N, C-alpha and C positions, 0 to 999 in steps of 0.2 A: 860576420854574416854567415860564413861557412859553418861556424859552430852551431848557430841557430838551426840551419838547414839539417845538420847531422842529428841534432836533438829531435827535431820534428820527424825525421825519417825513422829514428830508433823508436820513438813513441808510436808511430804508425805500425811498425813491425811488431812491437809488443802488444798492441791492441788486436792484431790479427791472429796471434798465436796464444798458446797457454801462458798463464801468468808465471812469474819467476817462482812464486810460492808453489804452484802446482808442479812445475818442472822438477823441483827438488824431491818430489814424492814418486817419481817414476817417469819413464820416457813415453813418447807418443809415436805412433806410426805416421807415415806420410799423410798429408792432408788429402782428402778425397773431395773433389769438386762435384757438386750436383745442383739441381734446381729445387727450390722450396716448392712442394706440391701445391700449396695454396696461392702463393703470389708469383711463382715463376722466377723469382730473383735468385741469382747464383749464391750458393753458400758453400762453406768448407766444413767438412766433418773431420774431426781428429779422434782417433781411437786410442785409448790408453793401452800401453803394452803390458800384458800380464806376464807372469813368471815364465810360462811356456813360450810366449813370443820372444821374450828376451833371450832365453836359452837357445831357441832356434836361430835367432839372429847372430848369436855368438858362436854358433856351430857346436854347441855342447850336446844338442840332441838332433836327431834326424827328423825329417818331416813325418815319417811314420810314427815316431814316438810322440810328436806333438798331436797328431791325429788321434792316437790312442788316449792321450790325456784329455783331449776335447770330447771324445766319446764318453769317457768316464764322467767328465764334468756335466755333460748333458743328461746322462742317466741319473747322476746324483741330484741334479736340480729337479728333474721330473719326478724323482722318488720323494721329493720334499724332505730331504734329510738335513738341510741347512737350518740353522737356528732361527733365522729371521723369517717370520711367517705373517701373512696377512690374515685378517679375520675372514673366515669362510662366508661367502655370500649366501650359502644355503642355510646358515644359522638364522632362524627366525624366532623371535620371542614366542614362547609357548609351543614351539614345534618339537620334533623329536630330538633327543639328545644322543643319537647314535653316532658311530664313527663315520666321518666323512671321507675317509681314505678310499680312493677309487681302486678298482681292479687293476687299472693300468699302473697306478703308483705301486701297488704290491708287486707287479711284475718287474718294474724298474728297480725296486728294492732288492728283489731276488737277483737281478743282474749285477747290481752293485755288490751284493754279498758274495756272489760267485767270483767277481773280479778281485775283491779283497782276499778271498780264500786262495786265489791263484798267486797272490803276493805273499802268502804265508799267514794270513789271518790278521785281525785287527790289532793284535798285540805285537806283531812283528814290526821292525823298523820300516820296511817297505809299505806295508799296509797302513800303518799310522801316518806315514809321510804323504802318501797319495790321498788319504782321507782328508788331512788337514790342509795340505798345500794345493792340491788340485780340486778337491771337492769343496772345502770350506774357503778356499782362496786366501789362505794365510800366506805370509812370506816364508821362505825357507828358514831365514834367520829366526823368525818368531816361533816356528815349529821346533827348530833345533834348541832354542833357549828353553822352551817349555818342557820338552821331553828329553830325558837323559836315557842312557842305555847302560844297564848294570850299575846304576848309581853314579855314572859319570856324565857330565854334559856333552852334548854333541856340538861340534863346531860347524860353522856355515859350510866350509868346504866338504866336510863329511856328510852333512845334510844334503848338499847338492849331489854328491855321489850316490847317496841312497835314492834320491829322486830319479837320477839318470838310469840307474839299474832297474828301478821299479817301472819306469816308463818303457824300458826295453821288454820287460816281462809282459806288461799290458799290451804292447804292440803284438807280441806273439799270441797272447790270450785272445785278442780280437781278430786274429788272422791277418794282420797287416804285414807281418814279416814271417819268415820261415826259419826253422832251425838251420844253423850253419852245418854243412856236411863235414 
């Protein structure tokens, strides 16, 4: 009887949290309880941890470095530089075929370009790492596997080091930290 109770409890616990399959693809933050706006019933929201969240949790980066990464990611998204795009709602059959990029997107693209230049440009390890890991939200391992340096592959540990140093430069670029005396 105790075995049945234990099985039932573990099934309830599994139903309340992320599935085993999902957990093998990354961790989650603590569940946030709130009420459903339509029904008022209590619900739990779980947010997947991204690379910056995991690194902050491990103590690999500082809160300022994470904030710099988040600022870059917001600008990157607003600049519409990611590859996945939705069909513009302004496109109407028979309408004009002009560019639908807004002035705000151009300004966001300029800010992203300035940040990448501060990291040494798009061809530098720091610039490429921030573009792919923070902007495109690829994993460090995926970026390191794809891009080599001087014909040699980059290991995960070296890729993480590149990201940490790049986030430090971004934090200074955005004015979140100051130069050490």
